[in-house]
C-alpha positions in Angstrom: 154.0 34.3 62.5 152.3 38.0 63.1 153.4 40.1 65.6 151.3 41.0 68.3 151.2 44.5 70.1 148.6 43.7 73.0 148.9 43.9 76.5 151.6 41.7 78.4 150.8 38.5 80.4 152.6 40.2 83.2 152.7 43.4 85.2 155.9 45.5 85.0 156.5 44.3 88.5 156.7 40.6 87.1 153.5 39.8 88.7 150.7 37.5 86.3 148.0 39.6 85.1 144.8 38.2 85.0 143.6 37.5 81.3 139.8 38.7 80.8 139.6 38.6 77.2 141.3 37.3 73.8 143.6 38.7 71.4 142.1 41.4 68.9 142.8 42.3 65.2 143.7 45.6 65.7 146.6 44.6 68.2 148.4 42.5 65.5 151.5 44.2 63.8 152.6 44.2 60.3 155.2 42.4 58.4 158.7 44.1 58.4 159.1 46.2 55.4 162.9 45.5 54.2 163.7 48.3 51.9 166.6 47.0 49.3 168.3 49.0 46.5 166.7 48.9 43.1 164.1 50.5 41.1 161.6 52.7 43.3 158.8 50.2 44.3 156.1 51.5 46.8 153.2 50.3 48.9 150.3 51.8 50.5 148.8 50.7 53.3 145.9 51.7 55.2 146.4 51.7 59.0 144.5 52.2 62.0 141.8 55.3 62.1 142.0 55.5 58.0 145.7 56.9 57.9 147.9 55.3 55.1 151.5 54.4 55.4 153.7 54.5 52.4 156.1 51.6 53.0 159.0 51.7 50.3 160.1 48.3 49.1 162.9 49.2 46.9 164.7 52.9 46.0 167.6 53.9 43.9 167.8 57.4 45.1 168.0 59.4 48.4 167.5 62.9 49.6 170.9 63.9 51.0 171.7 67.2 53.0 174.9 68.6 53.5 175.2 70.2 56.7 177.8 72.6 55.8 176.0 74.2 52.7 172.7 73.4 54.3 171.3 72.1 50.9 169.8 69.0 49.8 169.6 67.1 46.5 168.6 63.8 45.1 171.5 61.7 44.6 171.9 58.0 43.5 172.6 55.0 46.0 175.7 53.2 45.1 175.6 50.5 47.9 174.6 50.0 51.4 177.9 50.1 53.5 176.7 49.5 57.3 173.6 48.7 59.1 174.0 49.0 62.8 170.3 47.9 63.3 171.1 44.3 62.2 174.1 42.3 61.0 172.4 40.2 58.5 170.9 43.5 56.7 174.7 44.5 56.0 174.7 41.1 53.8 171.7 41.6 52.6 171.6 45.0 51.6 168.7 46.3 53.8 168.0 50.1 54.0 166.7 51.2 57.7 167.2 54.3 59.7 170.8 54.5 60.8 172.2 52.8 57.7 175.3 54.1 56.2 174.8 54.5 52.5 177.4 55.4 49.8 176.1 58.0 47.0 177.2 59.9 44.3 178.1 62.7 46.9 179.7 60.5 49.4 179.2 58.5 52.6 175.5 59.6 54.0 173.5 58.1 57.0 170.0 57.7 56.5 167.7 59.9 58.9 164.0 58.5 57.4 162.1 55.3 58.1 162.1 53.7 54.4 159.6 51.0 55.7 157.4 53.9 57.2 157.5 57.3 55.5 158.2 56.2 51.6 161.4 58.2 51.2 165.2 57.8 52.0 166.2 61.0 53.8 170.1 61.1 54.7 172.9 63.5 56.0 176.1 63.6 54.4 179.0 62.5 56.3 182.0 64.6 56.4 
């Protein structure tokens, strides 16, 4: 079932809003992109206004920044350690913003939104 992002049936005060029209196609939301570990797979989607979003379906590498030295490099993702967005994502190994991943250079926290940006950016944890 698609997500609907139109107006609410109620005002912020709790009063009922008089509905004067039906739902519109542009108010529909998309399916959630659940990025997993694996060989890189990217899907480009056209969005409202003619722009495009790069949906990352699977990723094997991450761009990890080390704040101490101020350098960034592309490293291999070993495993997903913890995902605070959803407990079920831990078990399934889904990468979202805020996920703690294990890389070749150590633990890192994901700072990008892979389902919208098409890339996994992370900051190395001490």
